[in-house]
Structures are given as structure tokens and as C-alpha cells.
N, C-alpha and C positions, 0 to 999 in steps of 0.2 A: 504494500500499500504506499502511496506517496501523497504528499501535500503540495499543491500547486500554488506558489507564491507570485506567479506572474502578474495576475490582475492587480494585486496590492502594490507591487513594485511599479507597474505601469502608471497606476493612479498617482502614486507619490511623486514619481519623476515628472509626469505631465503637470501636476499641480505646481511644482517648482518652476517649470518652464513657463507656465501661464503667468506666474508671478514675476517673471523676468529674472529669476535666480538661476545660477549655474548649479546643477545637481552635484552634491557631494555625499559621501557616505553618511556624515552626521546629519545633513539636511534630509536625506531620504529616510533615515532611521526616525527622525523626529516626526515625519509625516505619516508613518505607518500606523495602521489602526491595531495591529496585533504583532507580537514579536516574530521577527524573521532572523535566522542565523546570519551573523556578520559576513561569513564567506560568501553567502548567496547574494547579499547586498553588493559586496565588492565586485563579484563576477557580473552581476547585472549592470552595474554602473560602467564597468570597463567595456562591456559589449555595447552599451548604449552610446558611449562616447565614440566608439569605433564605427558602428553601423547606424546609429540613430534610432535603433529599435531595441526594445527589451526582449531578450531571448526567453524561451520557456524555462522557468526556474522551478525545479521541484526538489523536495527533500524526501528521500526514500527512507521509510521507517525500517529499522532492522528487527522489529518485533516479530515479523513473520519468520525471519531466519531463526530467531531464538526459539520460537514455537516449534519449528521443524526440527531443530536440534534437540529440543527436550523430548519430542516424540521418538526420535531415533535413539536417544539414550535410554528412554524407558523401555523400548523394544529390546535393546541390548541387555539391559538388566534382567528383563524377563527371560530371555534366552539363556543367559548365564545362570540364572536361578534354576531353570529346568535342568541344565547340565549338571549342576551341583547336586540336585536332588537325585538325578539318575546315578551319579557316582556314589552317593551315599547309600543308595539301595543295593548296589553291587558289592560294596564293601562295608558291611555293618560294623 
């Protein structure tokens, strides 16, 4: 799952341009309505200065990866538990 910050960044930069101000990281951050990670603001500003447009800026959550890893580890624990039980039955 990812969070798209593009509309927020576009709105903040456009607001600054409309006010006749040169967008900077600090000014963009002050115009944002919700927190955006600093590296994403910097990246968007650099690309805006280069191309005049705000690129699609997304933050990918790592929670899905963590959930998948937890499931894999749980399956591994279950398999190892079964192997231990089988060994214990063979050698009482």
C-alpha cells in the first residue's frame, strides 16, 4: 500500500507560485495540510525546478512486507514444531 502525496505537494507549490514566492523546502512544508516526509518534499521541489511539474510522489508502506514476513515465520515455526514432535515420538 502506498500514500500519494502528489496533490498536496502540487497545491502547496502552486499556492506559493500564485503568491509570487519562489518555492523552497521550508515554504512548501509550511503550506502542507498534513505531514509529508522531508525527502519527498526535497525530491518534488528538485523535479519541479527542473521540469516545472510535480512528479508523482508516493510513500510505500513497509507494513505489508512485515505482515508477509510474519506469516512466513509463523509457517516456519509450525513446520519446525511438527518436526520436533515427530523426532520426540521416534526417540522417547
